[in-house]
Phi, psi and omega in degrees: 000126178294153180306321183289343179275348183276149175283163174299325177302315179290318182296325178277355175080019178286140184262071180270138175221162178303143182297150172268119188304321183286352182240011188244178170240131178268133178238121178254120189250124165054036175273078188241164184296339177306328182271353179262297183227024177262215185281341184230067179294135181261135188293333183240031186297316187299322178297320179292322178297318178300314178297319180292321179297321177295320178297314180296318179299319178293323177297316178299320181296330180264003184057037178275132178300137176240124178247129178258128177250129178238144181267133176239122181286170178300150178305133179089350179274138180288329184283125183055041179292121184298341179260357185265172185285344186262005180282333186295150173293154176294140190298327184292339184234006187301149180302136176260173182306132178095348179269143184277138174243126179250130178262126179239164180233358182228164181302318179287117185294344178275337188289118177070018180233176176258023183301315181299320179297319180296315179296317182302325181294338178281340184075010183259147183243359178255133178243142172242118190246137175215165175131203187232147343265157184304314189277348182247276191285323176295313180297312182299322181289317179296321179294316179294324180300321178299316179299331183268003175093013179260152172254124186253144168239127178256131181267109191299317185280003178246025178214158181203165182231189178230165175299141175236165176235134180280184189291346177250010173095007178283132179281136176246120184299146183304323180293325176291318177303314179297315182300315180293318180300317179292322178296320177297315179297317180297329183294321190215353191235333190203164169269139178247128172239155184286318183209175179300334180295341181268359177277149171287150180264000000 
């Protein structure tokens, strides 16, 4: 492998490996109706929901803690309105009895929340992250997790993005946005696996 083909993680000699499901905490980010039939529908959401549901089922089988993070918009804002119909989690992945739900207001799930405290109580240092969107809240959370001393694994088929437009108006397809976001995380912040089947048990 050429030097330029290696990630910064590899170049610095860090020994990162995919998380072990039985020793990790699963974090599901912003899988809410806003992204299904609200103001920001995501083109590949259902595939990500399927991947996330499989991840959650595997976590339950291993008695792995699952934390659900939901985004709440500013008061009076229509987007992610806490009183509106699109604030709810999607039914296929919604928190079940006994699972923790953290409400956030910023892309980074740790910012202004008690997420770090909740994770600390488990005594676990590995995080498995899924949700929406890859390039914003999943990315921001994985980056912040590194700063806080956690090692993150992002499950690619359990996350998705949306089309973006660059500064001159060129459309960037959602799949490209996701691909680039995952490549950035893989370079310096997290391990990327395709699906729950690629996690250690």
